[in-house]
N, CA, C and O atoms as a DFTB+ gen file, in Angstrom:
380 C
 N C O
     1  1     108.830      79.738      99.071
     2  2     107.751      79.770     100.039
     3  2     107.406      81.206     100.407
     4  3     108.256      82.096     100.413
     5  1     106.156      81.393     100.707
     6  2     105.686      82.695     101.160
     7  2     105.010      82.534     102.507
     8  3     104.866      81.417     103.005
     9  1     104.607      83.614     103.082
    10  2     104.007      83.587     104.410
    11  2     102.725      82.807     104.533
    12  3     102.363      82.402     105.638
    13  1     102.019      82.580     103.434
    14  2     100.747      81.879     103.492
    15  2     100.827      80.465     104.005
    16  3      99.795      79.861     104.296
    17  1     102.008      79.921     104.125
    18  2     102.166      78.569     104.632
    19  2     101.506      78.423     105.990
    20  3     101.012      77.345     106.320
    21  1     101.486      79.488     106.785
    22  2     100.914      79.370     108.129
    23  2      99.443      79.008     108.095
    24  3      98.932      78.428     109.053
    25  1      98.747      79.339     107.007
    26  2      97.337      78.984     106.909
    27  2      97.148      77.477     106.959
    28  3      96.153      76.988     107.495
    29  1      98.082      76.757     106.413
    30  2      97.976      75.318     106.348
    31  2      98.403      74.662     107.657
    32  3      98.198      73.462     107.841
    33  1      98.982      75.422     108.552
    34  2      99.440      74.868     109.818
    35  2      98.286      74.737     110.806
    36  3      98.347      73.917     111.722
    37  1      97.245      75.529     110.633
    38  2      96.052      75.386     111.438
    39  2      96.038      76.133     112.754
    40  3      94.993      76.656     113.139
    41  1      97.118      76.203     113.438
    42  2      97.170      76.801     114.772
    43  2      98.155      77.959     114.740
    44  3      99.345      77.767     114.491
    45  1      97.652      79.164     114.995
    46  2      98.516      80.339     114.895
    47  2      99.624      80.342     115.941
    48  3     100.714      80.845     115.671
    49  1      99.375      79.801     117.112
    50  2     100.440      79.747     118.120
    51  2     101.557      78.808     117.672
    52  3     102.735      79.101     117.878
    53  1     101.194      77.691     117.064
    54  2     102.213      76.788     116.515
    55  2     102.941      77.465     115.362
    56  3     104.151      77.303     115.202
    57  1     102.198      78.223     114.561
    58  2     102.808      78.928     113.442
    59  2     103.842      79.934     113.942
    60  3     104.922      80.050     113.363
    61  1     103.522      80.658     115.009
    62  2     104.483      81.616     115.570
    63  2     105.765      80.892     115.952
    64  3     106.858      81.355     115.624
    65  1     105.645      79.777     116.632
    66  2     106.833      79.013     117.050
    67  2     107.652      78.583     115.835
    68  3     108.873      78.743     115.814
    69  1     106.979      78.040     114.827
    70  2     107.679      77.561     113.636
    71  2     108.340      78.707     112.874
    72  3     109.491      78.589     112.452
    73  1     107.622      79.813     112.697
    74  2     108.196      80.923     111.944
    75  2     109.293      81.645     112.715
    76  3     110.212      82.187     112.101
    77  1     109.222      81.668     114.040
    78  2     110.332      82.233     114.818
    79  2     111.597      81.421     114.578
    80  3     112.681      81.984     114.425
    81  1     111.459      80.088     114.544
    82  2     112.623      79.230     114.264
    83  2     113.171      79.513     112.879
    84  3     114.386      79.566     112.689
    85  1     112.286      79.694     111.913
    86  2     112.719      79.986     110.557
    87  2     113.454      81.321     110.489
    88  3     114.473      81.434     109.808
    89  1     112.944      82.330     111.191
    90  2     113.594      83.646     111.189
    91  2     114.988      83.560     111.813
    92  3     115.913      84.231     111.354
    93  1     115.143      82.743     112.849
    94  2     116.464      82.579     113.462
    95  2     117.421      81.915     112.467
    96  3     118.577      82.321     112.344
    97  1     116.931      80.894     111.760
    98  2     117.768      80.179     110.792
    99  2     118.067      81.004     109.551
   100  3     119.180      80.973     109.027
   101  1     117.071      81.740     109.088
   102  2     117.190      82.470     107.823
   103  2     116.640      83.892     107.970
   104  3     115.599      84.212     107.397
   105  1     117.325      84.738     108.726
   106  2     116.794      86.081     109.007
   107  2     116.682      86.983     107.784
   108  3     115.946      87.970     107.809
   109  1     117.399      86.657     106.721
   110  2     117.389      87.505     105.537
   111  2     116.396      87.048     104.472
   112  3     116.400      87.561     103.353
   113  1     115.544      86.081     104.822
   114  2     114.470      85.666     103.921
   115  2     113.151      86.174     104.490
   116  3     112.939      86.160     105.702
   117  1     112.273      86.617     103.608
   118  2     111.039      87.245     104.081
   119  2     109.974      86.250     104.521
   120  3     109.052      86.634     105.240
   121  1     110.065      85.004     104.122
   122  2     108.987      84.055     104.391
   123  2     108.665      83.951     105.879
   124  3     107.492      83.933     106.252
   125  1     109.672      83.882     106.725
   126  2     109.435      83.793     108.163
   127  2     108.766      85.039     108.708
   128  3     107.865      84.956     109.542
   129  1     109.209      86.189     108.234
   130  2     108.639      87.453     108.690
   131  2     107.179      87.599     108.237
   132  3     106.332      88.069     108.996
   133  1     106.894      87.189     106.990
   134  2     105.511      87.241     106.508
   135  2     104.623      86.292     107.303
   136  3     103.504      86.643     107.678
   137  1     105.123      85.101     107.554
   138  2     104.348      84.135     108.334
   139  2     104.065      84.620     109.729
   140  3     102.951      84.475     110.234
   141  1     105.077      85.202     110.362
   142  2     104.883      85.759     111.702
   143  2     103.877      86.898     111.684
   144  3     103.014      86.985     112.558
   145  1     103.986      87.766     110.694
   146  2     103.047      88.900     110.613
   147  2     101.609      88.401     110.544
   148  3     100.744      88.897     111.265
   149  1     101.354      87.433     109.691
   150  2      99.998      86.909     109.558
   151  2      99.510      86.218     110.820
   152  3      98.375      86.426     111.248
   153  1     100.360      85.403     111.412
   154  2      99.965      84.694     112.635
   155  2      99.746      85.678     113.777
   156  3      98.786      85.546     114.536
   157  1     100.626      86.658     113.902
   158  2     100.465      87.652     114.967
   159  2      99.138      88.412     114.816
   160  3      98.435      88.632     115.802
   161  1      98.801      88.808     113.593
   162  2      97.526      89.514     113.376
   163  2      96.364      88.648     113.834
   164  3      95.453      89.128     114.507
   165  1      96.396      87.387     113.473
   166  2      95.296      86.488     113.838
   167  2      95.221      86.258     115.347
   168  3      94.170      85.894     115.873
   169  1      96.342      86.471     116.037
   170  2      96.359      86.345     117.497
   171  2      96.072      87.682     118.186
   172  3      96.044      87.752     119.415
   173  1      95.859      88.741     117.400
   174  2      95.573      90.055     117.970
   175  2      96.800      90.813     118.423
   176  3      96.695      91.750     119.215
   177  1      97.970      90.418     117.929
   178  2      99.236      91.049     118.330
   179  2      99.706      91.986     117.216
   180  3     100.663      91.697     116.500
   181  1      99.006      93.116     117.092
   182  2      99.224      94.025     115.966
   183  2     100.625      94.639     115.952
   184  3     101.234      94.750     114.888
   185  1     101.137      95.034     117.096
   186  2     102.472      95.656     117.118
   187  2     103.552      94.678     116.667
   188  3     104.454      95.048     115.915
   189  1     103.460      93.435     117.123
   190  2     104.430      92.423     116.699
   191  2     104.310      92.180     115.190
   192  3     105.316      92.019     114.498
   193  1     103.072      92.157     114.690
   194  2     102.848      91.967     113.255
   195  2     103.466      93.116     112.461
   196  3     104.121      92.894     111.442
   197  1     103.254      94.327     112.927
   198  2     103.828      95.493     112.233
   199  2     105.354      95.455     112.234
   200  3     105.988      95.865     111.262
   201  1     105.934      94.971     113.308
   202  2     107.384      94.832     113.388
   203  2     107.900      93.848     112.334
   204  3     108.952      94.068     111.734
   205  1     107.160      92.773     112.114
   206  2     107.577      91.792     111.104
   207  2     107.438      92.370     109.695
   208  3     108.289      92.121     108.842
   209  1     106.386      93.131     109.445
   210  2     106.239      93.786     108.147
   211  2     107.396      94.768     107.937
   212  3     107.924      94.876     106.830
   213  1     107.786      95.474     108.981
   214  2     108.929      96.393     108.877
   215  2     110.193      95.631     108.480
   216  3     111.003      96.140     107.705
   217  1     110.365      94.427     109.001
   218  2     111.526      93.614     108.632
   219  2     111.466      93.209     107.165
   220  3     112.479      93.232     106.467
   221  1     110.276      92.839     106.700
   222  2     110.109      92.500     105.282
   223  2     110.533      93.683     104.424
   224  3     111.289      93.522     103.465
   225  1     110.046      94.871     104.768
   226  2     110.344      96.062     103.965
   227  2     111.799      96.495     104.094
   228  3     112.336      97.133     103.189
   229  1     112.426      96.166     105.180
   230  2     113.861      96.433     105.321
   231  2     114.651      95.548     104.356
   232  3     115.635      95.985     103.758
   233  1     114.207      94.305     104.215
   234  2     114.891      93.365     103.327
   235  2     114.561      93.626     101.857
   236  3     115.437      93.541     100.997
   237  1     113.295      93.943     101.573
   238  2     112.845      94.188     100.196
   239  2     111.915      95.406     100.224
   240  3     110.699      95.261     100.346
   241  1     112.493      96.599     100.111
   242  2     111.694      97.825     100.261
   243  2     110.490      97.919      99.320
   244  3     109.488      98.544      99.670
   245  1     110.570      97.324      98.159
   246  2     109.473      97.436      97.191
   247  2     108.427      96.336      97.345
   248  3     107.501      96.260      96.538
   249  1     108.552      95.481      98.362
   250  2     107.598      94.381      98.539
   251  2     106.217      94.950      98.852
   252  3     106.086      95.932      99.583
   253  1     105.190      94.318      98.287
   254  2     103.834      94.839      98.444
   255  2     102.826      93.692      98.469
   256  3     103.158      92.537      98.203
   257  1     101.597      94.047      98.794
   258  2     100.514      93.068      98.752
   259  2     100.348      92.511      97.342
   260  3     100.079      91.322      97.172
   261  1     100.505      93.350      96.345
   262  2     100.358      92.901      94.957
   263  2     101.462      91.913      94.581
   264  3     101.198      90.927      93.892
   265  1     102.686      92.166      95.024
   266  2     103.775      91.216      94.775
   267  2     103.450      89.885      95.450
   268  3     103.596      88.822      94.846
   269  1     103.012      89.951      96.697
   270  2     102.636      88.739      97.422
   271  2     101.564      87.974      96.649
   272  3     101.692      86.771      96.421
   273  1     100.505      88.680      96.247
   274  2      99.400      88.050      95.519
   275  2      99.908      87.355      94.261
   276  3      99.587      86.191      94.020
   277  1     100.689      88.055      93.468
   278  2     101.192      87.490      92.217
   279  2     102.064      86.264      92.463
   280  3     101.951      85.270      91.746
   281  1     102.929      86.326      93.467
   282  2     103.791      85.186      93.765
   283  2     102.973      83.989      94.244
   284  3     103.174      82.870      93.773
   285  1     102.068      84.218      95.164
   286  2     101.289      83.122      95.739
   287  2     100.381      82.475      94.685
   288  3     100.312      81.250      94.593
   289  1      99.697      83.286      93.904
   290  2      98.836      82.735      92.862
   291  2      99.662      82.034      91.794
   292  3      99.239      81.023      91.234
   293  1     100.842      82.577      91.515
   294  2     101.749      81.949      90.552
   295  2     102.251      80.591      91.012
   296  3     102.638      79.754      90.196
   297  1     102.243      80.376      92.317
   298  2     102.647      79.083      92.871
   299  2     101.459      78.125      92.969
   300  3     101.607      76.994      93.431
   301  1     100.294      78.576      92.538
   302  2      99.126      77.718      92.519
   303  2      98.363      77.623      93.827
   304  3      97.579      76.696      94.030
   305  1      98.594      78.584      94.715
   306  2      97.872      78.570      95.998
   307  2      96.402      78.876      95.774
   308  3      96.028      79.562      94.823
   309  1      95.587      78.360      96.659
   310  2      94.151      78.596      96.605
   311  2      93.884      80.096      96.717
   312  3      94.346      80.735      97.662
   313  1      93.140      80.665      95.759
   314  2      92.882      82.109      95.789
   315  2      92.232      82.591      97.085
   316  3      92.525      83.698      97.536
   317  1      91.367      81.796      97.690
   318  2      90.735      82.210      98.949
   319  2      91.776      82.307     100.061
   320  3      91.723      83.225     100.879
   321  1      92.727      81.362     100.098
   322  2      93.801      81.425     101.090
   323  2      94.677      82.654     100.858
   324  3      95.084      83.329     101.804
   325  1      94.958      82.931      99.594
   326  2      95.794      84.092      99.253
   327  2      95.102      85.371      99.713
   328  3      95.748      86.246     100.290
   329  1      93.807      85.491      99.469
   330  2      93.096      86.704      99.877
   331  2      93.026      86.827     101.398
   332  3      93.066      87.936     101.930
   333  1      92.922      85.717     102.090
   334  2      92.970      85.740     103.558
   335  2      94.337      86.240     104.031
   336  3      94.429      87.052     104.952
   337  1      95.394      85.742     103.389
   338  2      96.750      86.220     103.696
   339  2      96.863      87.722     103.456
   340  3      97.395      88.461     104.285
   341  1      96.350      88.158     102.302
   342  2      96.434      89.574     101.921
   343  2      95.758      90.445     102.982
   344  3      96.293      91.482     103.373
   345  1      94.595      90.022     103.436
   346  2      93.878      90.803     104.456
   347  2      94.669      90.871     105.757
   348  3      94.750      91.928     106.383
   349  1      95.242      89.762     106.159
   350  2      96.052      89.751     107.390
   351  2      97.273      90.655     107.240
   352  3      97.602      91.418     108.149
   353  1      97.940      90.567     106.091
   354  2      99.139      91.396     105.883
   355  2      98.771      92.872     105.757
   356  3      99.532      93.737     106.192
   357  1      97.619      93.167     105.169
   358  2      97.139      94.561     105.111
   359  2      96.941      95.089     106.531
   360  3      97.374      96.196     106.852
   361  1      96.291      94.298     107.374
   362  2      96.068      94.709     108.764
   363  2      97.373      94.870     109.527
   364  3      97.442      95.614     110.506
   365  1      98.424      94.160     109.069
   366  2      99.739      94.271     109.695
   367  2     100.541      95.450     109.160
   368  3     101.628      95.741     109.659
   369  1     100.002      96.138     108.134
   370  2     100.652      97.340     107.656
   371  2     101.308      97.261     106.279
   372  3     101.846      98.256     105.794
   373  1     101.270      96.083     105.643
   374  2     101.824      95.992     104.300
   375  2     100.853      96.650     103.334
   376  3      99.638      96.510     103.476
   377  1     101.380      97.359     102.364
   378  2     100.529      98.046     101.375
   379  2     100.712      97.476      99.994
   380  3     100.075      97.936      99.047
């Protein structure tokens, strides 16, 4: 799973709650941090989003928007959803 799952949840506040639970359960997996970053950006919480991107890069220093794109498209996600994710993660500071 990647962070784009939050797009399918519909409500960014619900997504924050769900991804916070995931981060508590699995702090060493990036999916929760990516999901939080995207949801936080959509809620206008840029500093919190940047903090989550920092956690992703702490876990996988070479992680990038291109890696995200390749993984998400490789899993068959809708390209429009993937590009929406990419834009949110870019705004959160992922390069």
